mmCIF file of the C-alpha atoms, coordinates in Angstrom:
data_MODEL
# 
_entry.id   MODEL 
# 
loop_
_atom_site.group_PDB 
_atom_site.id 
_atom_site.type_symbol 
_atom_site.label_atom_id 
_atom_site.label_alt_id 
_atom_site.label_comp_id 
_atom_site.label_asym_id 
_atom_site.label_entity_id 
_atom_site.label_seq_id 
_atom_site.pdbx_PDB_ins_code 
_atom_site.Cartn_x 
_atom_site.Cartn_y 
_atom_site.Cartn_z 
_atom_site.occupancy 
_atom_site.B_iso_or_equiv 
_atom_site.pdbx_formal_charge 
_atom_site.auth_seq_id 
_atom_site.auth_comp_id 
_atom_site.auth_asym_id 
_atom_site.auth_atom_id 
_atom_site.pdbx_PDB_model_num 
ATOM 1  C CA . MET A 1 1  ? 108.873 34.182 73.636 1.00 0.00 ? 1  MET A CA 1 
ATOM 2  C CA . LYS A 1 2  ? 108.227 36.937 76.163 1.00 0.00 ? 2  LYS A CA 1 
ATOM 3  C CA . ASN A 1 3  ? 105.463 35.086 78.004 1.00 0.00 ? 3  ASN A CA 1 
ATOM 4  C CA . LEU A 1 4  ? 107.731 32.658 79.740 1.00 0.00 ? 4  LEU A CA 1 
ATOM 5  C CA . ARG A 1 5  ? 107.099 33.164 83.434 1.00 0.00 ? 5  ARG A CA 1 
ATOM 6  C CA . LYS A 1 6  ? 106.703 30.370 85.947 1.00 0.00 ? 6  LYS A CA 1 
ATOM 7  C CA . LEU A 1 7  ? 103.157 29.786 87.144 1.00 0.00 ? 7  LEU A CA 1 
ATOM 8  C CA . ASN A 1 8  ? 102.348 28.708 90.676 1.00 0.00 ? 8  ASN A CA 1 
ATOM 9  C CA . LYS A 1 9  ? 100.058 25.766 91.465 1.00 0.00 ? 9  LYS A CA 1 
ATOM 10 C CA . GLY A 1 10 ? 97.038  28.020 92.220 1.00 0.00 ? 10 GLY A CA 1 
ATOM 11 C CA . GLU A 1 11 ? 97.170  29.524 88.783 1.00 0.00 ? 11 GLU A CA 1 
ATOM 12 C CA . LEU A 1 12 ? 97.596  26.191 87.109 1.00 0.00 ? 12 LEU A CA 1 
ATOM 13 C CA . LYS A 1 13 ? 94.507  24.753 88.854 1.00 0.00 ? 13 LYS A CA 1 
ATOM 14 C CA . MET A 1 14 ? 92.536  27.836 87.752 1.00 0.00 ? 14 MET A CA 1 
ATOM 15 C CA . ILE A 1 15 ? 93.606  27.411 84.137 1.00 0.00 ? 15 ILE A CA 1 
ATOM 16 C CA . ASN A 1 16 ? 92.904  23.701 83.977 1.00 0.00 ? 16 ASN A CA 1 
ATOM 17 C CA . GLY A 1 17 ? 89.384  24.101 85.341 1.00 0.00 ? 17 GLY A CA 1 
ATOM 18 C CA . GLY A 1 18 ? 90.024  23.151 88.978 1.00 0.00 ? 18 GLY A CA 1 
ATOM 19 C CA . ARG A 1 19 ? 90.263  19.791 90.634 1.00 0.00 ? 19 ARG A CA 1 
ATOM 20 C CA . PRO A 1 20 ? 87.056  17.808 91.184 1.00 0.00 ? 20 PRO A CA 1 
ATOM 21 C CA . PRO A 1 21 ? 86.149  17.132 94.782 1.00 0.00 ? 21 PRO A CA 1 
ATOM 22 C CA . LEU A 1 22 ? 86.076  13.674 96.330 1.00 0.00 ? 22 LEU A CA 1 
ATOM 23 C CA . GLY A 1 23 ? 82.885  11.756 95.504 1.00 0.00 ? 23 GLY A CA 1 
ATOM 24 C CA . CYS A 1 24 ? 82.093  13.665 92.309 1.00 0.00 ? 24 CYS A CA 1 
ATOM 25 C CA . ASN A 1 25 ? 81.093  11.300 89.496 1.00 0.00 ? 25 ASN A CA 1 
ATOM 26 C CA . SER A 1 26 ? 80.568  13.965 86.804 1.00 0.00 ? 26 SER A CA 1 
ATOM 27 C CA . TRP A 1 27 ? 82.727  17.148 86.940 1.00 0.00 ? 27 TRP A CA 1 
ATOM 28 C CA . ASP A 1 28 ? 81.914  20.066 84.672 1.00 0.00 ? 28 ASP A CA 1 
ATOM 29 C CA . PRO A 1 29 ? 85.223  21.969 84.169 1.00 0.00 ? 29 PRO A CA 1 
ATOM 30 C CA . ILE A 1 30 ? 83.620  25.007 82.471 1.00 0.00 ? 30 ILE A CA 1 
ATOM 31 C CA . THR A 1 31 ? 81.281  25.971 85.344 1.00 0.00 ? 31 THR A CA 1 
ATOM 32 C CA . MET A 1 32 ? 83.490  24.223 87.956 1.00 0.00 ? 32 MET A CA 1 
ATOM 33 C CA . CYS A 1 33 ? 80.725  22.268 89.626 1.00 0.00 ? 33 CYS A CA 1 
ATOM 34 C CA . CYS A 1 34 ? 79.675  18.692 90.041 1.00 0.00 ? 34 CYS A CA 1 
ATOM 35 C CA . ARG A 1 35 ? 76.735  17.286 88.085 1.00 0.00 ? 35 ARG A CA 1 
ATOM 36 C CA . SER A 1 36 ? 76.340  14.085 90.095 1.00 0.00 ? 36 SER A CA 1 
ATOM 37 C CA . TRP A 1 37 ? 77.741  12.632 93.279 1.00 0.00 ? 37 TRP A CA 1 
ATOM 38 C CA . ALA A 1 38 ? 78.539  9.142  94.495 1.00 0.00 ? 38 ALA A CA 1 
ATOM 39 C CA . PRO A 1 39 ? 75.897  7.613  96.836 1.00 0.00 ? 39 PRO A CA 1 
ATOM 40 C CA . ASP A 1 40 ? 78.089  8.270  99.952 1.00 0.00 ? 40 ASP A CA 1 
ATOM 41 C CA . TYR A 1 41 ? 78.264  11.973 99.100 1.00 0.00 ? 41 TYR A CA 1 
ATOM 42 C CA . CYS A 1 42 ? 74.602  12.490 98.188 1.00 0.00 ? 42 CYS A CA 1 
ATOM 43 C CA . GLY A 1 43 ? 73.149  15.832 99.239 1.00 0.00 ? 43 GLY A CA 1 
ATOM 44 C CA . GLU A 1 44 ? 76.167  17.962 98.179 1.00 0.00 ? 44 GLU A CA 1 
ATOM 45 C CA . ALA A 1 45 ? 75.692  21.027 95.986 1.00 0.00 ? 45 ALA A CA 1 
ATOM 46 C CA . THR A 1 46 ? 75.299  20.343 92.222 1.00 0.00 ? 46 THR A CA 1 
ATOM 47 C CA . CYS A 1 47 ? 75.320  22.391 89.058 1.00 0.00 ? 47 CYS A CA 1 
ATOM 48 C CA . LYS A 1 48 ? 72.214  24.443 88.287 1.00 0.00 ? 48 LYS A CA 1 
ATOM 49 C CA . ASN A 1 49 ? 71.423  22.506 85.117 1.00 0.00 ? 49 ASN A CA 1 
ATOM 50 C CA . SER A 1 50 ? 71.924  19.052 86.627 1.00 0.00 ? 50 SER A CA 1 
ATOM 51 C CA . PRO A 1 51 ? 69.080  16.721 87.476 1.00 0.00 ? 51 PRO A CA 1 
ATOM 52 C CA . ALA A 1 52 ? 67.845  16.305 91.053 1.00 0.00 ? 52 ALA A CA 1 
ATOM 53 C CA . PRO A 1 53 ? 69.886  13.836 93.173 1.00 0.00 ? 53 PRO A CA 1 
ATOM 54 C CA . LEU A 1 54 ? 68.415  10.433 93.976 1.00 0.00 ? 54 LEU A CA 1 
ATOM 55 C CA . CYS A 1 55 ? 68.994  10.114 97.730 1.00 0.00 ? 55 CYS A CA 1 
# 
């Protein structure tokens, strides 16, 4: 019971894997990157192991 300190929001987001950005259809919480984007957000950066975007 000695590890009971209050965490701030920045630490919580880091622990939970981050928050996916707008337009991300498939978020990978382990690598914290987007695998595929919505058509309106096409051209954004994707994960290294994701397929090429269809723009």
